C-alpha positions in Angstrom: -17.7 -16.3 -12.0 -17.0 -12.5 -13.3 -18.3 -11.9 -16.8 -18.0 -8.7 -18.5 -15.2 -6.1 -19.2 -13.0 -4.2 -16.9 -11.3 -1.1 -17.9 -7.7 -1.1 -16.5 -8.0 2.3 -15.2 -6.1 4.2 -12.3 -7.6 3.6 -9.1 -6.8 4.7 -5.4 -6.9 2.9 -2.3 -6.3 4.6 1.2 -5.1 2.4 4.2 -4.4 3.0 7.8 -2.1 1.4 10.4 -0.8 1.7 13.7 2.9 0.4 14.1 6.3 1.0 16.1 8.9 3.0 14.9 12.5 1.8 15.2 12.7 3.7 18.5 9.4 2.1 19.7 7.3 5.2 19.3 3.7 4.4 18.2 2.6 6.2 15.1 -0.3 5.8 13.1 0.0 6.4 9.2 -2.4 6.8 6.5 -1.4 6.2 2.9 -3.0 6.5 -0.3 -1.7 4.1 -3.1 -2.6 5.2 -6.6 -2.4 1.8 -9.0 -3.8 -0.1 -12.1 -4.2 -3.8 -12.9 -1.9 -5.4 -15.8 -4.4 -5.8 -18.5 -3.1 -9.3 -19.0 -3.7 -10.1 -15.6 -7.3 -9.1 -15.0 -8.9 -12.2 -15.7 -6.7 -14.2 -13.2 -7.2 -11.3 -10.8 -11.0 -11.5 -11.0 -11.0 -15.6 -11.1 -8.8 -16.0 -8.0 -9.6 -12.8 -5.8 -12.8 -11.7 -7.3 -14.0 -8.1 -7.8 -13.2 -7.1 -3.9 -9.4 -7.5 -4.7 -8.3 -4.2 -2.8 -10.1 -5.5 0.4 -8.4 -9.2 -0.2 -5.0 -8.2 -1.2 -4.4 -4.4 -1.4 -5.4 -3.5 2.3 -3.5 -6.3 4.0 -0.5 -5.6 2.1 -0.6 -2.0 2.4 -1.0 -2.6 6.2 2.1 -5.0 6.4 4.3 -2.6 4.3 3.5 0.4 6.8 4.4 -1.9 9.7 7.6 -3.1 8.1 8.5 0.3 6.8 7.8 2.4 10.3 9.9 -0.3 11.9 13.0 1.0 9.8 12.9 4.6 11.0 12.9 6.4 14.1 10.0 9.0 14.9 12.4 11.9 13.9 13.3 9.9 10.6 9.8 9.5 9.7 8.9 13.4 10.0 12.1 14.6 8.6 13.0 12.1 5.9 9.3 11.8 4.7 10.0 11.4 1.3 12.5 8.7 1.8 9.8 6.8 3.8 7.4 7.2 1.0 9.6 5.9 -1.3 10.3 2.8 0.6 6.8 2.2 0.9 6.3 2.6 -2.7 8.9 0.0 -3.7 7.8 -2.3 -1.1 4.2 -2.3 -2.6 5.5 -2.4 -5.8 7.5 -5.4 -5.0 4.5 -7.2 -3.1 1.8 -6.2 -5.4 3.1 -6.6 -9.0 2.9 -10.7 -8.3 -0.8 -10.4 -8.3 -0.8 -8.3 -11.6 -1.4 -4.6 -9.7 0.7 -2.2 -10.7 1.4 0.5 -7.8 1.9 3.9 -9.8 2.6 6.1 -6.8 1.9 6.5 -3.0 1.4 9.3 -0.7 1.6 9.5 3.0 -1.5 11.7 3.8 -1.2 11.6 7.7 1.3 10.5 10.3 0.1 10.7 14.2 2.6 9.7 17.2 1.4 8.7 20.5 1.9 11.3 23.5 
């Protein structure tokens, strides 16, 4: 069991996932997620998930969201509507991680690579 104090500071996690766009182009997306833990959720997070909650909850959730988001847009839209894509990713992450007491503050797409 975890015993100690935890500060609810802003943290960043990066994830990368390969997925198919709406027009079936293979796209590799890298995203940075800035988040913090809700103060009242910290004891439950550490009791249920331990100190490696990023690996057990955040990383897989980001990967699922990247796949789901890529499938909503064509390859061209992923490039030309980058801010809309980033908003979609952020909204989905907020919805999925909030239930664990993790507050997504912002996301940034740091890289898109397409198959040739």
